[in-house]
C-alpha positions in Angstrom: -106.1 -23.2 -60.5 -104.6 -26.0 -58.4 -103.5 -28.1 -61.4 -101.5 -25.4 -63.1 -99.9 -24.5 -59.8 -98.9 -28.2 -59.3 -97.5 -28.2 -62.8 -95.5 -25.0 -62.1 -94.2 -26.4 -58.8 -93.1 -29.6 -60.5 -91.3 -27.7 -63.3 -89.6 -25.3 -60.8 -88.3 -28.4 -59.0 -87.0 -29.5 -62.4 -85.5 -26.1 -63.0 -83.6 -26.3 -59.7 -82.4 -29.7 -60.7 -81.2 -28.3 -64.1 -79.2 -25.6 -62.3 -77.7 -28.1 -60.0 -76.9 -30.3 -62.9 -75.2 -27.5 -64.7 -73.0 -26.8 -61.7 -72.1 -30.5 -61.5 -71.3 -30.6 -65.2 -68.9 -27.7 -64.8 -67.1 -29.6 -62.0 -64.5 -31.2 -64.3 -63.4 -27.8 -65.3 -62.3 -27.0 -61.7 -59.2 -28.1 -59.8 -59.5 -31.6 -58.3 -56.9 -33.8 -56.8 -56.2 -37.1 -58.4 -57.4 -40.3 -56.8 -55.0 -42.1 -54.5 -53.1 -44.9 -56.3 -54.6 -43.9 -59.6 -52.9 -44.5 -62.9 -51.8 -40.9 -63.8 -50.5 -40.0 -67.2 -47.0 -39.6 -65.8 -47.1 -43.0 -64.2 -48.5 -44.6 -67.3 -45.6 -43.2 -69.4 -43.1 -44.3 -66.8 -44.5 -47.9 -66.7 -44.4 -48.0 -70.5 -40.8 -47.1 -70.5 -39.9 -49.4 -67.7 -41.7 -52.5 -69.0 -41.2 -52.2 -72.8 -39.4 -55.3 -73.9 -38.5 -53.6 -77.2 -36.1 -51.3 -75.4 -34.4 -54.2 -73.7 -34.2 -56.1 -77.0 -32.7 -53.1 -78.7 -29.9 -52.8 -76.0 -29.1 -56.5 -76.7 -29.0 -55.9 -80.4 -26.6 -53.0 -79.8 -24.4 -55.2 -77.7 -24.5 -57.9 -80.4 -23.4 -55.4 -83.1 -20.6 -54.2 -80.9 -19.3 -57.8 -80.4 -19.7 -58.5 -84.1 -17.7 -55.4 -85.0 -14.8 -56.6 -82.9 -15.0 -60.1 -84.4 -15.3 -58.8 -88.0 -12.1 -56.8 -87.6 -10.0 -59.9 -86.8 -8.1 -62.0 -89.2 -9.6 -65.4 -90.2 -8.4 -68.4 -88.3 -5.3 -70.1 -89.8 -5.9 -73.6 -91.4 -3.7 -76.5 -90.4 -3.2 -79.5 -92.6 -1.7 -82.9 -91.7 -0.9 -85.5 -94.3 1.2 -88.5 -95.3 2.6 -87.7 -98.7 4.0 -90.1 -101.5 3.5 -93.4 -99.7 4.5 -96.4 -101.9 1.4 -98.4 -102.8 3.3 -101.8 -103.2 4.5 -102.0 -99.5 3.2 -98.9 -97.8 6.5 -98.7 -96.0 7.3 -95.1 -94.8 11.1 -95.5 -95.3 11.0 -97.2 -98.7 10.9 -94.2 -101.0 12.9 -91.0 -100.5 9.9 -88.7 -101.2 7.7 -90.3 -98.6 7.1 -87.8 -95.8 4.8 -86.8 -93.0 3.7 -83.3 -93.8 2.3 -80.6 -91.5 1.2 -77.3 -93.0 -0.4 -74.0 -92.0 -2.2 -71.5 -94.2 -3.2 -67.9 -93.3 -5.6 -65.9 -95.5 -5.5 -62.1 -95.6 -8.8 -60.4 -96.7 -8.9 -58.0 -99.6 -7.6 -54.5 -99.1 -9.2 -52.7 -96.1 -12.0 -55.3 -95.8 -11.5 -55.9 -92.1 -11.4 -52.2 -91.2 -14.4 -51.5 -93.3 -16.4 -54.4 -91.9 -15.8 -53.1 -88.4 -16.6 -49.6 -89.4 -19.9 -50.7 -91.0 -21.0 -52.6 -87.9 -20.0 -49.8 -85.6 -22.0 -47.3 -87.6 -25.0 -49.6 -87.5 -24.5 -50.0 -83.7 -24.3 -46.2 -83.3 -27.9 -46.0 -84.7 -29.4 -48.1 -81.9 -29.5 -45.3 -79.2 -31.4 -43.2 -81.7 -33.8 -46.1 -82.2 -34.4 -46.2 -78.4 -34.9 -42.5 -78.2 -37.4 -42.5 -81.0 -39.2 -45.5 -79.4 -39.5 -43.6 -76.1 -40.9 -40.6 -77.9 -43.4 -42.9 -79.7 -44.2 -44.4 -76.3 -45.0 -41.0 -74.9 -47.2 -40.2 -77.9 -49.1 -43.5 -77.9 -49.6 -43.8 -74.2 -50.7 -40.2 -73.9 -53.1 -40.6 -76.7 -54.7 -43.8 -75.3 -54.7 -42.4 -71.7 -56.4 -39.2 -72.7 -58.9 -41.2 -74.8 -59.7 -43.3 -71.7 -60.0 -40.1 -69.6 -62.4 -38.6 -72.1 -64.7 -41.6 -72.0 -64.5 -41.8 -68.2 -65.4 -38.2 -67.7 -68.2 -38.4 -70.3 -69.7 -41.3 -68.5 -69.4 -39.5 -65.2 -71.1 -36.4 -66.8 -74.0 -38.4 -68.2 -74.5 -40.2 -64.9 -74.6 -36.9 -63.0 -77.3 -35.7 -65.4 -79.2 -38.9 -65.7 -81.3 -38.2 -62.6 -82.6 -35.0 -64.3 -84.0 -37.0 -67.2 -85.5 -39.5 -64.8 -87.1 -36.7 -62.8 -88.5 -35.2 -66.0 -90.0 -38.6 -66.9 -91.6 -38.9 -63.4 -93.0 -35.4 -63.7 -94.5 -36.0 -67.1 -95.9 -39.3 -66.1 -97.4 -37.8 -62.9 -98.8 -34.8 -64.8 -100.2 -37.0 -67.6 -101.9 -39.5 -65.2 -103.4 -36.8 -63.1 -104.5 -34.8 -66.1 -102.8 -31.7 -64.7 -101.9 -29.0 -67.3 -101.5 -29.9 -70.9 -99.1 -32.8 -70.7 -99.6 -35.2 -73.6 -98.9 -38.8 -74.1 -96.2 -38.0 -76.6 -94.4 -36.0 -73.9 -94.2 -39.1 -71.7 -93.0 -41.2 -74.7 -90.4 -38.5 -75.6 -89.1 -38.5 -72.0 -88.9 -42.3 -72.0 -87.2 -42.3 -75.4 -84.5 -39.7 -74.4 -83.7 -41.7 -71.2 -83.3 -44.9 -73.3 -81.1 -43.1 -75.8 -79.0 -41.8 -72.8 -78.6 -45.4 -71.6 -77.5 -46.4 -75.1 -75.0 -43.6 -75.2 -73.6 -44.7 -71.9 -73.1 -48.2 -73.3 -71.3 -46.8 -76.3 -69.0 -44.8 -74.1 -68.3 -47.7 -71.9 -67.4 -49.8 -75.0 -65.0 -47.1 -76.1 -63.5 -46.9 -72.6 -63.0 -50.7 -72.5 -61.3 -50.6 -75.9 -59.0 -47.7 -74.8 -58.0 -49.3 -71.6 -57.4 -52.6 -73.3 -55.1 -50.9 -75.8 -53.4 -49.1 -73.0 -52.6 -52.4 -71.2 -50.3 -53.2 -74.2 -48.0 -50.5 -73.0 -48.4 -50.4 -69.2 -48.9 -54.1 -68.6 -45.9 -56.3 -67.6 -45.2 -59.6 -69.3 -41.9 -61.4 -69.1 -40.0 -64.5 -68.1 -38.8 -65.0 -64.5 -35.8 -67.0 -63.3 -37.9 -69.7 -61.5 -38.6 -72.9 -63.5 -41.7 -75.1 -63.2 -42.4 -78.6 -64.3 -44.4 -77.4 -67.2 -41.7 -75.0 -68.6 -40.3 -71.6 -67.9 -42.2 -69.5 -65.4 -43.4 -66.1 -66.5 -45.1 -63.0 -65.0 -48.1 -61.2 -66.4 -49.7 -58.2 -64.6 -51.3 -54.9 -65.3 -52.0 -52.0 -63.0 -55.4 -51.0 -61.8 -57.1 -48.6 -64.3 -58.4 -45.9 -62.0 -57.7 -42.7 -63.9 -57.5 -39.4 -61.9 -60.3 -36.9 -62.5 -57.9 -34.1 -63.3 -56.9 -33.4 -66.9 -53.1 -33.2 -67.1 -51.5 -30.4 -69.0 -48.7 -31.6 -71.2 -45.8 -29.3 -71.5 -45.4 -28.0 -75.1 -41.9 -28.5 -76.5 -42.4 -26.7 -79.8 -41.5 -23.0 -79.7 -44.5 -20.8 -79.5 -43.7 -19.0 -82.8 -43.8 -22.3 -84.7 -47.2 -23.2 -83.2 -48.7 -19.8 -83.9 -47.8 -19.7 -87.6 -50.6 -20.1 -90.1 -48.1 -21.3 -92.8 -45.0 -23.2 -91.8 -41.5 -22.3 -92.9 -40.4 -25.8 -93.9 -36.8 -24.7 -94.1 -36.8 -23.7 -90.5 -38.8 -26.8 -89.4 -36.5 -29.1 -91.4 -33.4 -27.8 -89.6 -35.1 -28.7 -86.3 -36.4 -32.1 -87.5 -33.0 -33.1 -88.7 -32.2 -33.5 -85.0 -35.2 -35.9 -84.5 -33.9 -39.4 -83.4 -35.7 -41.2 -86.3 -33.9 -38.9 -88.8 -30.6 -39.3 -87.1 -31.0 -43.0 -87.2 -31.5 -42.8 -91.0 -28.4 -40.7 -91.2 -26.5 -43.5 -89.5 -28.0 -45.9 -92.0 -26.7 -43.7 -94.8 -23.2 -43.7 -93.3 -23.3 -47.5 -92.8 -24.4 -48.0 -96.4 -21.4 -45.8 -97.6 -19.1 -48.1 -95.6 -20.9 -51.1 -97.3 -20.2 -49.5 -100.7 -16.5 -49.0 -99.8 -16.5 -52.6 -98.7 -17.9 -53.7 -102.1 -15.1 -51.9 -103.9 -12.5 -54.0 -102.0 -13.6 -56.9 -104.1 -11.5 -55.6 -107.0 -8.4 -56.3 -104.9 -6.9 -59.7 -104.6 -7.3 -61.9 -101.5 -3.9 -63.1 -100.3 -2.8 -66.2 -98.6 0.4 -67.5 -97.1 1.1 -71.2 -96.6 4.0 -73.0 -95.0 4.6 -76.7 -94.4 7.2 -79.0 -92.9 7.8 -82.5 -94.3 9.4 -85.2 -92.1 11.3 -88.1 -93.9 12.4 -91.3 -92.2 15.9 -92.8 -92.7 16.4 -95.0 -95.7 16.5 -98.8 -95.3 20.3 -98.7 -95.0 20.1 -96.3 -92.0 21.2 -93.2 -93.8 19.6 -90.0 -92.6 17.4 -88.1 -95.0 16.9 -84.3 -94.9 13.4 -83.0 -94.1 11.5 -80.6 -96.4 10.2 -77.1 -95.6 7.9 -75.3 -98.1 6.5 -71.8 -98.1 4.3 -70.1 -100.6 1.9 -67.3 -101.4 -1.6 -67.6 -103.1 -3.9 -64.9 -104.3 -7.0 -64.7 -106.5 -7.2 -62.6 -109.7 -10.5 -60.6 -110.0 -10.2 -60.3 -113.8 -13.8 -60.9 -114.9 -15.6 -58.2 -112.9 -18.5 -57.3 -115.2 -21.1 -59.7 -113.8 -19.8 -59.8 -110.2 -17.8 -57.1 -108.7 -19.3 -54.3 -110.9 -22.8 -55.5 -110.0 -22.0 -55.7 -106.3 -20.6 -52.2 -106.3 -23.6 -50.9 -108.3 -26.0 -52.5 -105.8 -24.2 -51.0 -102.9 -24.3 -47.5 -104.4 -28.0 -47.9 -105.1 -28.5 -48.9 -101.5 -26.8 -45.6 -100.4 -29.3 -43.6 -102.6 -32.2 -45.7 -101.2 -31.2 -44.8 -97.6 -31.0 -41.1 -98.6 -34.5 -41.2 -100.1 -35.8 -42.8 -96.9 -34.3 -39.9 -94.9 -35.9 -37.2 -97.1 -39.2 -39.1 -97.3 -39.2 -39.3 -93.5 -38.5 -35.6 -93.2 -41.2 -34.7 -95.7 -43.7 -36.9 -93.8 -42.8 -35.3 -90.5 -43.3 -31.8 -91.9 -46.7 -32.7 -93.3 -47.8 -34.4 -90.1 -46.6 -31.4 -88.0 -48.6 -29.0 -90.2 -51.7 -31.1 -89.9 -51.4 -31.5 -86.1 -50.6 -27.8 -85.6 -53.6 -26.7 -87.7 -55.9 -29.0 -85.7 -54.5 -27.7 -82.4 -55.0 -24.1 -83.5 -58.6 -24.7 -84.5 -59.3 -26.7 -81.3 -58.0 -23.7 -79.3 -60.5 -21.5 -81.0 -63.3 -24.0 -80.3 -62.2 -24.2 -76.7 -62.5 -20.5 -76.2 -65.8 -20.4 -78.1 -67.3 -23.1 -75.9 -65.9 -21.6 -72.7 -66.9 -18.0 -73.4 -70.1 -18.3 -75.4 -71.5 -21.7 -76.4 -71.8 -23.3 -73.0 -73.4 -20.3 -71.3 -75.8 -19.8 -74.3 -76.7 -23.5 -74.2 -77.5 -23.2 -70.5 -79.5 -20.0 -71.0 -81.5 -21.7 -73.8 -82.3 -24.7 -71.5 -83.5 -22.4 -68.8 -85.5 -20.3 -71.3 -87.2 -23.3 -72.8 -88.0 -24.6 -69.3 -89.4 -21.3 -68.2 -91.6 -21.1 -71.3 -92.9 -24.5 -70.7 -93.6 -23.7 -67.1 -95.6 -20.7 -68.2 -97.6 -22.8 -70.7 -96.1 -21.0 -73.6 -93.5 -23.6 -74.6 -93.4 -27.2 -75.8 -92.0 -30.1 -73.7 -90.1 -31.4 -76.8 -88.3 -28.1 -76.9 -87.3 -28.5 -73.2 -85.9 -32.0 -73.9 -84.0 -30.8 -77.0 -82.5 -27.9 -75.2 -81.4 -30.1 -72.3 -79.9 -32.7 -74.6 -78.2 -30.0 -76.6 -76.6 -28.6 -73.4 -75.5 -32.1 -72.3 -74.0 -32.7 -75.8 -72.2 -29.4 -75.6 -70.7 -30.4 -72.3 -69.5 -33.7 -73.7 -68.1 -32.0 -76.7 -66.2 -29.6 -74.4 -64.6 -32.6 -72.6 -63.7 -34.1 -76.0 -62.1 -30.8 -77.1 -60.1 -30.6 -73.9 -58.8 -34.1 -74.2 -58.1 -33.8 -78.0 -56.1 -30.6 -77.4 -53.7 -32.5 -75.1 -53.5 -35.4 -77.5 -52.4 -33.0 -80.2 -49.8 -31.5 -77.8 -48.4 -35.0 -77.3 -48.4 -35.4 -81.1 -46.6 -32.1 -81.6 -44.1 -32.9 -78.9 -43.1 -36.1 -80.7 -41.5 -34.1 -83.5 -39.3 -32.3 -80.9 -38.3 -35.5 -79.1 -35.2 -35.1 -76.9 -35.8 -31.4 -76.2 -37.1 -32.0 -72.7 -36.9 -35.3 -70.8 -40.2 -34.9 -68.9 -43.0 -33.8 -71.2 -45.8 -33.8 -68.6 -46.5 -31.1 -66.2 -48.5 -31.0 -63.0 -52.0 -32.4 -63.3 -54.7 -29.7 -63.2 -57.8 -28.8 -64.9 -58.1 -25.9 -67.3 
């Protein structure tokens, strides 16, 4: 009688531990303040924007195109020539022959047709696409940083969840070992081995999650870390800075504000016509539209090659007095030169044809980009809808049922009508369900960040207050 009672007491202690563990597991689903000085999602996105060298390089590229557009609209520099003409080779005397002269000339070329204006227009259109590139880059930063941050948060909370439940598996191992060594009840050696095995597998799972967390944080450092050159110089070369913030993520799961209209997210089948009209405002599509306009200007520029290029030249020839002292008149010359684009079949025609083909290429890039965005939006929206269904299923039914199953199997084992392996399976299933619930919560927010990317520019700040669902 004493041994079964000892076994029941030990199992009831374990049952209390399971109940406490379930309450602790549910802790991430309650409101918690973020850690002081932690790397929140909002701060990570702000750091990525602030410290992205690509954005700074794009601004320099825009300035370069602006300067080039001004330079390309200017006339080419005039050419000056200086020469001694018609010197006699027998004496090399400057005053011997009447045609000997010191000649200074200047030549100015005038480009074909509207070449200057079109060159400037093409570069200005290319420059106008740079702000769209930066806007698309910032949207991509928000998407990538959000994705990596939420992945790191998922692994962090999964590790914390397993650590909070680890003592339960250790306690169950101690109970089975104690029961087996004292021959109390019907504890078998395979129960002890099973408890040891599950604890070892739990440690292996912790190692896998820590590996995933390290990888996510390492990838996140590409965006939030700061590397750059500083003004100070050293003996070994230019000095530079390299730093990254501390990776202490807050416990709270941030809720990312959805930019897509609710009716678009709730649709089972997208209206591509409606979506396309919205996606045409996406910065990546608008950048391609600028590329199309620039390629049109390039085609117009190629057509100018059918027109002649003109040149005006003028020269002044100074002559010395003759040997008798008589004064000689100086010479002044002026002329016009131009080329004749007569044989255009293998040159001008081909250049225009290539420019027109480039216009069509840019158009296909635009429609291909739009088609890709429509398909990716449909995929992300469908995943988000199904994850919402799974979230409600886990919250309302699956997690409570898993907990009830764990308690029922433990009660059965306490009453000598159940199997210890079933107790372990039920507890592991409950823990896996809690980890899956965390993954679903993080994945939902990742998909919101993905969906927001397609509506870039609608709202400047895409993250709301951090709180748990």
